[in-house]
Structure formats: C-alpha cells, structure tokens
N, C-alpha and C positions, 0 to 999 in steps of 0.2 A: 494419810500421814499429814499432820499439820506442820507448819513451818513457824519457827520463832526467829525473829531478827533481833540481834543485839550487837552493837558496836561494829557494824559492817560484816558480821558473820551470819551465816545462815545455819541454823541448827535444825535437824530433822528429828521430830518427835515420833517415836514408835507408837503407833496407835493400833497395832495388830493384837489379836487375841492371844491368850496364853495357850500354846499347843500342848503343854504337858498333860492336862487331863485326858485329852484324846489319846495320846500315846500310852498313858498308864492304863486307861480303860481297855484299849486294844490288846495290850499285853495281859492285863489282869483277867479279863473274861476268857480269853483264849487259853491262858494257862490253867484256869480253873477247869475248863472243859476237858483239856487233854489229861489233866491229872485225876479227874473223875474216872477216866479210862484207866490210867496207871494204877489207881487204887482198886480197880476191879469192878466198877459199877456198870460199865457197858463197853461194848466193842468199839474199836477205832473205826469211824465211819465218815461219811461225807460231811456231817455237821461239823466235826472237828477240823477236817481238811478245809472246808469252806471258810471257817473262822480263821484258820491259819493263813489262808491266802488273803482274805479281804480285811479282817479287823486286826488280827495279830500282825499281818504282813503289810499290806498297803497303807492302812491307817497309821501305823507307826512310822513308815517311811515318810509319809506326808508330814507327820508331826516332827520328824527329824529335820526335814527340809525347812519347816517353819522355825525350828529352834536355831538352825544355821542362820536364817535371816535375822534372827534376834541376837546374833553374835554369842550364842550359848554353845560353846564347844562340847561341854559335857552332854547336854540334852541332844544335840545333833548327833553325836557319836552313839549315845545310848539308843535313842529311838530308831535311827537308821539301821544300826547294827542288829538290834533285836527284831526289827521288821524283816530284815533280810534273813535272820535266823529262821523265822517262821516260814518264809518262802522257800528257803533251802530245805528245811525239814519236810515240808509237804512234797517238794520235788524228790527228795530221797525216798519217800514212801510211795509216790505215785509213778515216777519215771520207769522203774523196772516193770510195773504192771502194764505199761503201754509200749514196752519194747525198747525203751531208751536206756540201755545198759543193764547191768546186773545189780541186784540189791547189795547194799554194803555188807561186808562181813562183820561179824561181831566185834573184832578188834578195831575195825575202822570206825564203828559207831562209838566205841569207847574213846578213841582219840578225838572224834568230833565233839562228844559231850564234855570230855575233859578240857579241851581247849576253850570251849564256851565257859566252863567253870573258871578257868584261869582269867579269861577276859573279865568275867563278871566280878571276880574277887578284886581285881585291880580297880574296876569301877566302884566297887564297894568302898575301897580305900578313899577314892575321890569323894564319896558322900560324907565321909567324916569331916571334911573341910566345910561342907555345905551346912552342917549342923541342923539337919532335918531328920529327926528320929524315925519318922514314917518311911522316908526314902532309904535310910540306912537299913531298916528292917527289910524292905523290898529287895534291895540288892544283896544283903547278907543271906536272906533265906533263898534267893535265887542261886547264889553261888553254891550253897549247900545242896540245893535241888540238882544242879548239874553234876556235882560230884557223886551224889547218891545214885543218879541215873547211870553215870559211867561205871560206878562200882557194881550196880545191879547187872548191867550188860557184861561186865568183865567176869563176874562170878556165875552168871546165869541164875542167880538166886531170886525167885519170884517174891519172896518176903521183902527183900530190899526194895524191889520195884514198887510194891504196895506201900511201904513206908514212904518212899519218895513221892508216891501219888498223894498221900495225905499231907506231906510237907508242902508239895506243890499247890495243893488247894489253899493252904494257909498263905503261901506266897502270893498267889493270884488274888485272893481276897484282900490282902494287905495293899496290893497295887490299886485295886478298885476303891478301897477306903481312901487312899492317898489322893486319887483322882477326884472322887466325889467331894471330899473335904475342900479341895481347891476350888471346885465349881461353886459350892455353897458359900465359901468365904468371899469369893469375888462377887457373887450375887448380893449378899447381905452387906458388903462394904460399899456398894454403889449407892449414891444418894439419889433419891427419887426426884 
C-alpha cells in the first residue's frame, strides 16, 4: 500500500488486487459442475464435493475477506456467504455418511434452498443499484436456481430438478464470463 501525503494528512491508497474474479470463478465453476449433475449428466461424486470445499467454498471466503478489506460490503457479504453455502452444502451431504447426524429430510432441504433463494433475491435487488448487467444476470439466475431446486425437492419432480440443472449451468457460466471479463479488462487496461 502506498502513502500519499497532502496538507498534513496521510492517505492510504489501496493497491490490492480485485478479488471479485476469484470469487466469481469459484462460484461459477463449482455451480456448473453441480448442475451438470442436477441435469443428469453424472452422479454426485468427490469431484463436485472437492470443488465445493476448496474452490466454491474456501476461495469465495477468501475473496469475501478481501472484499471486506476493500470496504465493499456487498462483495464481502456475497462471497463469504456463498463460500459458506458451499461448505455447508458439502457438510449436509457428507456428514451423515460419516456418522455425524442424520441426512436432512426433504422438507428441511426445501427450507434450506428457499432461504438461500430469498437471500439471493435480496442481493439481486442490490445489483440493480450497481448497474452491472452481467452481475444482475448472475444473481437473478441464481435466485431462480435456488427456487427451482426448492420446488424440485418439495414436489419430488425429477423434471424440475433437471430444468434447474440446465438453468444452473447457465448461471454458473454467466459467473465465469463475468469473472474472466474483469480479468481481461484489467490486463488490457494496464499500461506496459
């Protein structure tokens, strides 16, 4: 961090990197993989669980902490929350298999997914103020994804789950696009 001195004041200039692409990629890639499963392409396995722990989970929590340091409440809340979503989802799936409690009942998963949908919808409303159409699409499609998954669990309808899977693939790809466009914009904006 560099310091600028003016009229007896010390200003600290933030020279840290933009953490948003890391958080968006962690979210996007993990979301695509999980929803390839939801769409019926392959079984839920260690690949998705590992991505949920490390890239969807830990990378997003790190990005959220970095956003907090940059005084970005929206970014800190979003990345930290969704990082912890991935970690909690993996725990819900794995804990019962290793004897740490019972698997959640269907109604419990409906409540879990519905509450994440409500949170995401409120965050989507926040993106309207940011005036970033790509970010608006990510959050809008994610809110829809959570509500579709909750509806699929509530009804037990496999078709709704498959539709949610395809919608989730689009959501994840949109997050990846948003992340990579930020990386490339920053690279090409820098003067050599």
